[in-house]
Structures are given as C-alpha cells and as structure tokens.
MOPAC internal coordinates of N, CA, C and O (Angstrom, degrees):
PM7 1SCF
backbone

  N    0.0000 0     0.00 0     0.00 0    0    0    0
  C    1.4595 1     0.00 0     0.00 0    1    0    0
  C    1.5253 1   111.48 1     0.00 0    2    1    0
  O    1.2310 1   120.60 1   145.84 1    3    2    1
  N    1.3395 1   116.46 1   -34.16 1    3    2    1
  C    1.4595 1   119.62 1   179.79 1    5    3    2
  C    1.5202 1   111.79 1   -64.10 1    6    5    3
  O    1.2310 1   120.30 1   145.06 1    7    6    5
  N    1.3206 1   117.02 1   -34.94 1    7    6    5
  C    1.4633 1   120.97 1  -179.55 1    9    7    6
  C    1.5274 1   109.73 1   -67.41 1   10    9    7
  O    1.2310 1   120.54 1   139.05 1   11   10    9
  N    1.3184 1   116.57 1   -40.95 1   11   10    9
  C    1.4601 1   120.71 1   179.47 1   13   11   10
  C    1.5279 1   110.08 1   -64.88 1   14   13   11
  O    1.2310 1   120.26 1   136.40 1   15   14   13
  N    1.3164 1   117.12 1   -43.60 1   15   14   13
  C    1.4635 1   120.86 1   179.01 1   17   15   14
  C    1.5250 1   110.82 1   -63.70 1   18   17   15
  O    1.2310 1   120.25 1   138.55 1   19   18   17
  N    1.3162 1   117.12 1   -41.45 1   19   18   17
  C    1.4633 1   120.39 1   178.39 1   21   19   18
  C    1.5256 1   109.99 1   -64.31 1   22   21   19
  O    1.2310 1   120.46 1   139.80 1   23   22   21
  N    1.3069 1   116.72 1   -40.20 1   23   22   21
  C    1.4621 1   120.49 1   178.95 1   25   23   22
  C    1.5186 1   110.46 1   -62.99 1   26   25   23
  O    1.2310 1   120.43 1   134.73 1   27   26   25
  N    1.3144 1   116.78 1   -45.27 1   27   26   25
  C    1.4651 1   120.95 1  -178.04 1   29   27   26
  C    1.5291 1   111.31 1   -66.37 1   30   29   27
  O    1.2310 1   119.83 1   137.57 1   31   30   29
  N    1.3240 1   117.93 1   -42.43 1   31   30   29
  C    1.4602 1   120.79 1  -172.61 1   33   31   30
  C    1.5286 1   114.65 1   -90.12 1   34   33   31
  O    1.2310 1   119.37 1   163.50 1   35   34   33
  N    1.3340 1   118.81 1   -16.50 1   35   34   33
  C    1.4618 1   120.32 1  -177.11 1   37   35   34
  C    1.5231 1   113.38 1  -119.56 1   38   37   35
  O    1.2310 1   120.04 1   130.69 1   39   38   37
  N    1.3199 1   117.53 1   -49.31 1   39   38   37
  C    1.4579 1   120.70 1  -172.85 1   41   39   38
  C    1.5215 1   111.35 1   -74.13 1   42   41   39
  O    1.2310 1   120.04 1   131.89 1   43   42   41
  N    1.3131 1   117.53 1   -48.11 1   43   42   41
  C    1.4664 1   120.39 1  -178.20 1   45   43   42
  C    1.5344 1   111.58 1   -62.03 1   46   45   43
  O    1.2310 1   118.37 1   132.24 1   47   46   45
  N    1.3344 1   120.72 1   -47.76 1   47   46   45
  C    1.4690 1   119.05 1   176.58 1   49   47   46
  C    1.5364 1   112.54 1   -62.68 1   50   49   47
  O    1.2310 1   119.95 1   143.45 1   51   50   49
  N    1.3275 1   117.70 1   -36.55 1   51   50   49
  C    1.4663 1   120.35 1   178.53 1   53   51   50
  C    1.5226 1   109.96 1   -63.92 1   54   53   51
  O    1.2310 1   119.81 1   136.59 1   55   54   53
  N    1.3098 1   117.96 1   -43.41 1   55   54   53
  C    1.4591 1   121.19 1   177.78 1   57   55   54
  C    1.5234 1   111.12 1   -63.48 1   58   57   55
  O    1.2310 1   120.08 1   140.15 1   59   58   57
  N    1.3209 1   117.46 1   -39.85 1   59   58   57
  C    1.4589 1   121.04 1   177.94 1   61   59   58
  C    1.5288 1   111.03 1   -63.26 1   62   61   59
  O    1.2310 1   120.39 1   137.42 1   63   62   61
  N    1.3317 1   116.86 1   -42.58 1   63   62   61
  C    1.4645 1   120.83 1   179.99 1   65   63   62
  C    1.5217 1   110.29 1   -64.86 1   66   65   63
  O    1.2310 1   120.08 1   136.69 1   67   66   65
  N    1.3376 1   117.45 1   -43.31 1   67   66   65
  C    1.4650 1   120.81 1   178.33 1   69   67   66
  C    1.5186 1   110.30 1   -62.37 1   70   69   67
  O    1.2310 1   120.05 1   135.72 1   71   70   69
  N    1.3368 1   117.51 1   -44.28 1   71   70   69
  C    1.4698 1   121.18 1   179.05 1   73   71   70
  C    1.5335 1   110.02 1   -61.01 1   74   73   71
  O    1.2310 1   120.39 1   136.83 1   75   74   73
  N    1.3198 1   116.86 1   -43.17 1   75   74   73
  C    1.4623 1   121.28 1  -179.03 1   77   75   74
  C    1.5253 1   110.89 1   -63.51 1   78   77   75
  O    1.2310 1   120.34 1   137.24 1   79   78   77
  N    1.3273 1   116.96 1   -42.76 1   79   78   77
  C    1.4621 1   120.56 1  -179.88 1   81   79   78
  C    1.5301 1   110.99 1   -65.15 1   82   81   79
  O    1.2310 1   120.04 1   137.53 1   83   82   81
  N    1.3214 1   117.52 1   -42.47 1   83   82   81
  C    1.4657 1   120.79 1   178.42 1   85   83   82
  C    1.5243 1   109.83 1   -63.76 1   86   85   83
  O    1.2310 1   120.38 1   139.07 1   87   86   85
  N    1.3139 1   116.88 1   -40.93 1   87   86   85
  C    1.4533 1   121.83 1   178.82 1   89   87   86
  C    1.5313 1   111.12 1   -63.05 1   90   89   87
  O    1.2310 1   120.07 1   137.98 1   91   90   89
  N    1.3212 1   117.47 1   -42.02 1   91   90   89
  C    1.4572 1   121.31 1   179.56 1   93   91   90
  C    1.5291 1   111.44 1   -67.02 1   94   93   91
  O    1.2310 1   119.92 1   139.22 1   95   94   93
  N    1.3187 1   117.76 1   -40.78 1   95   94   93
  C    1.4612 1   120.95 1   178.75 1   97   95   94
  C    1.5248 1   109.68 1   -63.45 1   98   97   95
  O    1.2310 1   120.55 1   138.66 1   99   98   97
  N    1.3176 1   116.56 1   -41.34 1   99   98   97
  C    1.4647 1   120.55 1   178.93 1  101   99   98
  C    1.5301 1   110.56 1   -62.99 1  102  101   99
  O    1.2310 1   120.05 1   136.88 1  103  102  101
  N    1.3040 1   117.50 1   -43.12 1  103  102  101
  C    1.4590 1   121.24 1   179.43 1  105  103  102
  C    1.5304 1   110.79 1   -64.76 1  106  105  103
  O    1.2310 1   120.14 1   141.06 1  107  106  105
  N    1.3324 1   117.34 1   -38.94 1  107  106  105
  C    1.4666 1   120.41 1   179.28 1  109  107  106
  C    1.5249 1   111.03 1   -67.29 1  110  109  107
  O    1.2310 1   120.15 1   141.83 1  111  110  109
  N    1.3277 1   117.31 1   -38.17 1  111  110  109
  C    1.4706 1   120.05 1   177.52 1  113  111  110
  C    1.5256 1   110.52 1   -62.85 1  114  113  111
  O    1.2310 1   120.75 1   137.18 1  115  114  113
  N    1.3259 1   116.17 1   -42.82 1  115  114  113
  C    1.4674 1   119.76 1   178.45 1  117  115  114
  C    1.5271 1   110.54 1   -63.88 1  118  117  115
  O    1.2310 1   120.39 1   138.05 1  119  118  117
  N    1.3099 1   116.85 1   -41.95 1  119  118  117
  C    1.4661 1   121.62 1   179.11 1  121  119  118
  C    1.5277 1   110.48 1   -62.92 1  122  121  119
  O    1.2310 1   120.33 1   137.08 1  123  122  121
  N    1.3261 1   116.97 1   -42.92 1  123  122  121
  C    1.4615 1   120.45 1   179.42 1  125  123  122
  C    1.5225 1   111.04 1   -63.77 1  126  125  123
  O    1.2310 1   120.20 1   140.66 1  127  126  125
  N    1.3348 1   117.22 1   -39.34 1  127  126  125
  C    1.4618 1   120.20 1   178.87 1  129  127  126
  C    1.5220 1   110.24 1   -63.56 1  130  129  127
  O    1.2310 1   120.16 1   137.84 1  131  130  129
  N    1.3167 1   117.31 1   -42.16 1  131  130  129
  C    1.4610 1   120.74 1   178.61 1  133  131  130
  C    1.5240 1   111.05 1   -65.01 1  134  133  131
  O    1.2310 1   120.43 1   139.19 1  135  134  133
  N    1.3205 1   116.78 1   -40.81 1  135  134  133
  C    1.4644 1   119.75 1   179.42 1  137  135  134
  C    1.5275 1   111.18 1   -66.22 1  138  137  135
  O    1.2310 1   119.83 1   140.39 1  139  138  137
  N    1.3320 1   117.94 1   -39.61 1  139  138  137
  C    1.4702 1   120.63 1   177.37 1  141  139  138
  C    1.5198 1   110.73 1   -63.04 1  142  141  139
  O    1.2310 1   120.61 1   139.66 1  143  142  141
  N    1.3252 1   116.45 1   -40.34 1  143  142  141
  C    1.4633 1   120.41 1   177.69 1  145  143  142
  C    1.5278 1   110.64 1   -64.08 1  146  145  143
  O    1.2310 1   120.49 1   137.77 1  147  146  145
  N    1.3103 1   116.67 1   -42.23 1  147  146  145
  C    1.4637 1   121.33 1   178.62 1  149  147  146
  C    1.5295 1   111.05 1   -63.76 1  150  149  147
  O    1.2310 1   120.35 1   136.79 1  151  150  149
  N    1.3086 1   116.95 1   -43.21 1  151  150  149
  C    1.4689 1   120.67 1   178.83 1  153  151  150
  C    1.5224 1   110.12 1   -62.66 1  154  153  151
  O    1.2310 1   120.40 1   138.22 1  155  154  153
  N    1.3259 1   116.83 1   -41.78 1  155  154  153
  C    1.4680 1   120.24 1   179.36 1  157  155  154
  C    1.5265 1   110.91 1   -61.71 1  158  157  155
  O    1.2310 1   120.29 1   138.78 1  159  158  157
  N    1.3337 1   117.04 1   -41.22 1  159  158  157
  C    1.4499 1   120.46 1   178.60 1  161  159  158
  C    1.5265 1   111.73 1   -66.43 1  162  161  159
  O    1.2310 1   120.37 1   139.49 1  163  162  161
  N    1.3208 1   116.89 1   -40.51 1  163  162  161
  C    1.4639 1   120.60 1   179.00 1  165  163  162
  C    1.5246 1   110.28 1   -65.06 1  166  165  163
  O    1.2310 1   120.13 1   136.66 1  167  166  165
  N    1.3299 1   117.35 1   -43.34 1  167  166  165
  C    1.4642 1   120.28 1   179.08 1  169  167  166
  C    1.5182 1   111.04 1   -65.27 1  170  169  167
  O    1.2310 1   119.93 1   142.60 1  171  170  169
  N    1.3199 1   117.74 1   -37.40 1  171  170  169
  C    1.4532 1   121.81 1   178.47 1  173  171  170
  C    1.5319 1   110.49 1   -65.42 1  174  173  171
  O    1.2310 1   120.46 1   140.05 1  175  174  173
  N    1.3307 1   116.73 1   -39.95 1  175  174  173
  C    1.4638 1   120.92 1   178.99 1  177  175  174
  C    1.5272 1   110.21 1   -67.53 1  178  177  175
  O    1.2310 1   120.08 1   143.26 1  179  178  177
  N    1.3039 1   117.45 1   -36.74 1  179  178  177
  C    1.4712 1   121.23 1  -179.49 1  181  179  178
  C    1.5092 1   112.66 1   -68.49 1  182  181  179
  O    1.2310 1   119.58 1   153.59 1  183  182  181
  N    1.3114 1   118.40 1   -26.41 1  183  182  181
  C    1.4700 1   121.48 1  -178.41 1  185  183  182
  C    1.5168 1   112.14 1   -77.03 1  186  185  183
  O    1.2310 1   120.31 1   153.52 1  187  186  185
  N    1.3083 1   117.02 1   -26.48 1  187  186  185
  C    1.4620 1   120.39 1  -176.28 1  189  187  186
  C    1.5086 1   113.24 1   -74.79 1  190  189  187
  O    1.2310 1   120.10 1   180.00 1  191  190  189

C-alpha cells in the first residue's frame, strides 16, 4: 500500500509537472518563431 501511495503522491504529480514544462517550452518556441517571422516581415516592409 505504501508503494501505491508514494506513486500517487510523488510520481504522478512529477510526471504532470514535467509534461507541463515540456508543453510550455514547446509553446514558447512556436511563439518565438512566429515573432521572428513577423519581425522579418516588418523589417522587409521598412526597407522598401
């Protein structure tokens, strides 16, 4: 029973936190790519 309780209270929350952090990093990378593309378009428009 102690192993099950440890799994529920330690392993599952740790896995959730790791999943959340990976998800946030992925979202930030996508956001940065979009912002770089937007900046490139703005700079290109300013040169013309």
